[in-house]
N, C-alpha and C positions, 0 to 999 in steps of 0.2 A: 349851827347845830347844837342842840341843847344837851347838857349832861343829865339833867334831872327831870323829874316828872311833876314839877310845878306845885301849884297850890290847889289841891284837889277837893277842898271842902265845898262842893257844889250840891245844890239840892236836886234830888231826882224829880223829874217832871212826869206828868201823866201822859201816856202814849196817845190816848184818844184825843186829848187836847192838842197835841203836836200836829196831828193830821188836819185839824180844823183851821189852822192859822192861814191867814192870807199869804199869797205867794211873796209879796213884797216884804212882809214882816219876817218870814222865814229867811229870806236872803239877807235882810238887814242883820238879823241875829247871828247867822252863821259867819258872815263876813267880818264880824267884829274880831275874829281870830286872825284877820288879815288874809289876803288872797295868797294862793300858792306861789304866784309870781312875785310877790312883794316881800314875803316874810323870811327871816333867817331862822325862825324857830321851827325846826322840823317836827317837834312834838305836836304843836298846834295844828300842823298840816295833816298828820296821819291819824290823829285820834278820830274815830268814827262817831257820828252823831246818832243818838238813840240807842246805843248799846249799853246795857248795865255795866257799871264799872268804868265807863267813859262818859260821865255826865257833862253837860255843857251849861254853864251858868246862864249865858245869854239866851239860849234856846228855851230853857225853863222859865226865864224871866218874862218872856213875851206872853201877854194874856190872850185868851181866845177872843175872836171877834165874831160878829153875827155872820151866818151863812149867807153869802151873796149869790150862791149858785155857780161860782167860778173856782172855789177852793178845790185843789186836788185831793181826792179821796183814795184810800188804799182799797185793795181787793180783799174781801173776806173769804177765807178758805177755812171753814170750820171755826176753830178758836184762834186762827192765825190771820194776821193782816199782812198782806204782801204789797209792796210798792215798787214796781219796776219803772225805771226812768231812762230815757235816751236823749242826750243832748248833742246837737250837731251845730258847730260854729264855724264861721268863715270870717277872716279879718285881715288886718294889715298892721305890721309892726315896723316902725321906722328905724329901729336900732336894736337888732336882735341880740348882739353880744355886748351892748352898753359901751361901745367904743367911741373914741374921739374921731374916728373915721367911720361913720355909721354905714351899716349895711342893712337895707330894708328888705322885707320879705312878706309875701302873702302867706297867710296861715290857715290851716284847717285843723279843727279840734273835734274829736269824737269822745264822748264821755258817757258810757252806759253804767248803770248801777241798779242794784236791787236790794231792798231791805225787807226782811220778814221777821215778824215778832208775834208772840202770843198775846192774846187779849184776855188773859185770866184776871180775876179780881185780886188774887195774890200770886206771888212768884212771877217770874218772867224769864223767857229765853228769846234772844234776838240774834239774828245773823245778818251780815251785810257783805256785799261784794261790789267793788267799783273799779273802774279803769279810766284812765285819761291819756289819750293818744294825741300828741301835738305834732303837726308836720309844718316845717318851715320850707316852703316850696323853693325859695331862692337861697336857702342855707340848710341843706339836708343834714349836715353834721350836727346841727343844733336840735334836731328832732328827737323826741323821746316818747316812751310809753310807760306810764306809772300805773300801779294797781295796788289794791288793798283788799284783804279778806279779814273779817273780824267776827268773833262770836263772843257772847257774854250771857251770863245768867244771874238772876237775883233770887235769893231764898229768903222768904219772910218768916221770921220766928217771933211770934207775938208782935211787939212793936219794933223789933230789931230787924236788920237787913244785912245779909251777907252777899257779896258779889264775887264772881270769878270771871275773868275775861282774858282773851288772847287776840292779838293782831299780828298779821304778817303784812308788811308794807314795803313796796319797792318804789321809791320816790326819788326825786331829782332836785338838787340845788343848781340854780342857774347863774350865769355870769352877771346877770342884772341885779343880783341880791346883795344885801349887806352881809359881810363876812367872807366874801370870796376874794382871794388874792391870786392874780395871775392866771385864773381859769378863763378859757374861751370856749369851753364846751361844757355841757351839763355834767355834774358829778352825781353818780348813782349811789344811793344809800339803801341797803336792804336792812330792815329793822324787824326783829322778832321780839315781840313784847308780850309778857304775861303779868297779870296783876291780880291780887286778891285783897279784899277789904271786908271789915265787919263793923257795922254801925250799931252801937249800944245806946238805947234810949234809957237814960237814968234820970227820970223826972224831967226837970227843965234842962238838964245837961245831956249832950249827945257826944259820945266818945267814939272816934273812928280811927283805929289803926289800919294801916295798909302796907303792903309790900309790892314792889314792882321790880321785875328783872327784864332788862332790854339789852339785846345784842345788836351792834351797829357794824356793818361791813360796807366799805366805800370803794369805788372804782371810777375810772373815767376822768373827765376834766381836761383832757388833752395836755397833761403835765406828767413829769416822771411819777411812776407808780408810788414811790415812797412818800410823795407829798400828800396823797390822799389816804394811803394805807396807815399812816401815822395816827389817824383818827379812829381806826378800828378798835372797838372796845366792848366790854360788858359792864353795864352800869346797874348796880343794885341800889334801890331807893327804899328806905323805910320812912314812913310818914305817920305822924300822930296828930290828929285834928280834934280840937275840943270846941264845941259850940254851947253857949248858954243863952237860951231863949228867955229874955227878960220881959218880953211882951209877945202877944200873938203875932206881931208883925216885924220883930227885930231880934237879932241874936248878936252876942259878942263872939268873936272867932279868934282862936289861937292855933297856929299851925307850925309844927316843927318837922323838918325834913333833913335826912342825911343820905347822901349819895356817895357810894364808893365805886369809882371807875377804875377798871383795870384794862390797860391797853395791850393789845396782842402783837403790835409791831413797833419796833424802835429803830429809828435810823442809826446806822453805825456811827459811833462817835458822839452821839447826843444822849442826854438823860431821858429816862422814861417819863411819860406824861401821867403816870398813875396819880390819882388825887382823891381827896375827900372834900365834898361840897356840902356845907351845912347852912341851912337857912331857917330863920324864925320870923314869922309874921303874925301880927295881931291887928284886930280891927273890928268892924261892925258890918253886918249884913242886914239890910232893911228890905223886907220882901212883902209889902202890903198887896192886897188885891186891887189896889187902885191904879193910878196912872204913872207912878214913879217907883222904880226899884233901883237900889244902888248897893254897892259893896266897896269898902275901903280897907285894904290890908297894907300895912306898912311894917317894915322890919329891916333885917340885915342879913347879908349872905357872905360867907367866907369860904374860899377855896384854897386848900393847902396841898401842894405837891409833895409826893414822897421823896423826890430827888432834891438834894440840897442845892443844886445849881439853878433851880428855877424860882422866880419870885412868886410868893403867894399873892393872892388877889382877894379883895373884899370890896363890897359896895353896899350902900343903902338899897334895899329892895322894896318894891311896891307893886300892887295890882289894884287899880281903881277902876270900877266898872259902874255903868249906869244904863238903865233902860227907861225911857220916858215916853209916855203916850199922851200928849196934851189933848188930842182928840181921837175919836175912834178911827179916823182916817190917816193919822200921822204918827210915826214912831221915830224917835231919835235914840241912837245908841252911841255909847262912847266907851273908850278904854284907854288907860295909861298903864304901862308896865315898865319895870326896870329890874334887870336880873343879869347874872353872868351866863354867857353862852359859849358854845364851842364850835370851832370851824377847822377843817383840815388845812385851810390855807392861812389861818390867822397865826401871828407870832405867838409861840408857846401854846397855841391851840385855844386860848381863852380870851374873851373880850367882854366889856360891859355893854349891854344892849338896852337902849331906851326906845320905847315906841309909844306913839299916841295915835288914836284913831277916832274919827267922828263920822257918823252917817245919818242921813235922814231919808225915810221912805214915806211917800204920800200917795194915797189912793185918790188920784185926780178924778177917775171914774171908778166904779166898783170893779171893773176888769182892766183898768189902766193904772199901773203903779209907776210913779216917778221916783228916782233916787239920786242922791248926790253924796259924795264922801270925800274926806281929806285924811291923809296919812303923813306921819313924820316918823322916820326911823334914824337912829344914831348908833354907830358902833365906835367905842373908844378902845384902842389897843395900847394898853399902858406900857408894854415892854419896848415898843419902838416909838411911842408918841404919835402914832398916826390916827386918823379919824376917817370914818365914812358916814355920809348922810344921804338920805333919800326922802324926797318930797313927792307925794302923789296926789293928784286931784282927779276925781272920776265923776261921771254922770251917766245916767242911763234911764231907759223906759222899758217896761215889760207889759205887753198886751196879752192878757189871758183870753184866748179865743173861746175856750170852753174849759171844763175841768181837766181835760187831758192834753191840751195843746196850748203852748205859749210861745210868743215871739218877743225877743228882747234886742234892743240896740244899746251899745255901750261904748263910751270913749273915755280914755284916761291919758293924762300927761304926767311924765315922771322927770324929775331933775335929780341927778346923782352927782355927788362931789366926794373926792377922796384925796387925802394928803398922804405923804410917806412914800414907800417904795413903788406903789402903783398909782401915783397921783393922777387924777383926771377930773374933768368936769364935763358931763354929758347930759343930753336930754333924749327923751323917748316918747313917742306917741303910739297908742294902740287903739284901734277901732275894730269892733266886732259886731256881727249880727248872729243871733243865736236862736235856734229852734229847739224847744223842749217838748218831748212827747211822753206822756204817761198813758200807755195803751190800756192799762186796767181801768182808767177813769173815764175812758171814752164811752159815751152812751151808745 
């Protein structure tokens, strides 16, 4: 689970462009934040797509493609575009709790969502509501229902932009993820997040100060309550981003961020986990209209605890992103990140998290999208010298029957390894068939 709100200097995308993208390119872009089942970074999982104040660099980076007649389109209601979606999946999980004594289960997943946004030339208001209900038929205690409600607005003042956004998220960390120690049931985290920012256009310079306040409340996990409640906190993040556009297609970027985390629960006899997390990153953002877009931010992150008995932590930090479209039919996306993360089960609550992701989407036919991806995640827990690593290989195919109906087949293989107090080496296979319905797009 993350303390901070990351590196938020991302460019706002055009909403109409977003709806015209091919289904495969949309999924490729969004999955660069890693899937909910694979990522330890809660922030990346609950941030909504398409809400002002919650921009997504990858989504904005994918260029529009020609209308093939199969792209999902939103419903126009006056000056508002509404996109309701219902996804129903069935599958098989060979190792539900990532154990050395695997327990397999059939799974059923239901994921409804709706996004509504204005179609104004200036200013914007967007709303989204989504849920994800996962049932493990042979392991009912591992089932969970997550949901998210978000609202955001953008006010355009000349060339400047102000945003205000809020999200309520009820999400779950699973025993199969990096950063979980001794958990054999999902850990529920309720997040209340509010943020505000203002983007000043100063010639070739763009200055963006922002403030974010997030409250985290944890429960579950099948462990003593204090083990997860110790991570309950309110985190206040102040960020200042400076962009210098030295050409029409490239910008230099400098981002400074300071998060003050105040924990509401302290286990008797242990020091408070209150801390200050400061990061500075700099680099380049290249965003041409052509086939390649990339961003490279490198810097340093330092976390200092208020309590004298806890060791402070620091690490080189990075976020390297790329979107490459070598042909109109193929998109490659990649991301490498390194940062400090927080987990209720981790020693001292903090660990260094490194992740790499690569994915390719190819339109074999104009309504048949093939994809493949590879992920690597590493958690280093300096306080006790333990490590966790996760390798994931996935492949899939999406058949877009028409604008409103798609059928997808997916398979992934995971290899998990951990040293230290909960050492183990496990493997896991997941196969799913998924049907996605966009009722508003049906002719």
